N, C-alpha and C positions, 0 to 999 in steps of 0.2 A: 811209919807214921811221921818220923822226923823228916824224912826226905820230902814228903808231901807238905809238911808245915814250912820247910825252908822254901819250897817252890812257891807256896802261897805268899810268903813274906816277900820273896823276890819280886813277884809279879805285882803285889800291892805297892811295893816301893817304887817300881817303875810307873805305876798308874798315878800315884800321888806326887811324883817327882816335880811336876810343874808348880805345886803349891809351896815348894821349898826352893825356889829359884836362887835365893840368897845363899843357901847352904849347898850349892851344887858341888863344890869341892869335897864336901863330906859325904855326899850321896854316892859319888863314883866309887870310892874304895869300899863302902858298905855293900853296894850292888855287886862289885867284883868278887868280894869274899863270898857273898851268897851264891853267886854263879859257880865258883869253885867248889863250894860245899855241896851244892846240889849235884854237881857232876860226879864228885867222889861218892856221894851217897847213892847215886844212880848206878854207878859201876858195882858197888857192893850189893845192891839189890839184884842186879843182873846175875851176879855170881850165885846168889841164893836161889834165884829162879832156875838157872841152868842146872844146879844141883838137884832140885826137885824134879825137873823134867828128866834128867838122867836116870833118877831112881825109877820113875814110871816107865820110861822107854826101855830100860835094861831088863825089864821083866817080859821076855818074849813068850810066844805061845809054844815054841819048841826049844828043847835043850840045845839043839844044834846052833841056834841063833844066839844063845846066851853068852857064850865066851867072847865072840867078836864084839857084840854090843857092849858087854861089860868092860872089855878092854878099851874100846873107843871112848866110852864115857868116862872111864877112869882117867884116861889121858887128858881129856878136856877139863874135867873138874879138878884134876891134880894141878894142871897149869894155872887155872884160875885161883885155886886155893893158895898158891905161892904168892899171889898178889895181895891177899887179904891183909897181911901185916902192914905192908906199905900203905895200903888204902886207909887203914885205921889210923896210922900215924898222920896221914894227910888230913883226915877228918879232924883229928885233935888239933892239928896246926891251924886249920881253917877256923875251928871253933875259938881258939885263942885270939886269932886275928879279929874275928867278929866281936869278941868281947872288948877289944881295945879300939874299935872303930868309934869315932866321935858320934855322939847321938845328935843327929841333925834335927830331930823332931822335938827336942826338949827346949 
């Protein structure tokens, strides 16, 4: 939900940017932080979706297929899970940057 809200805010900022021509220098950093935040949240969402797909796909019809599938998806999700901590830190950093951006609309 947060990722979608950030996406909507970013697009709305771009849409109304021409109304704030005098504040253009304030809009650029605000939009850049929103873009970074949207990107990081998107990567976190991808990891969640991949984990859910892995659980569904790793349940094969035969036992013979179970071990290779489970191993492959374990590798994939394990590599992605190692990135979660750094992505959460990046999310917090972007959130702090967003909080300190000048409010061009005020």
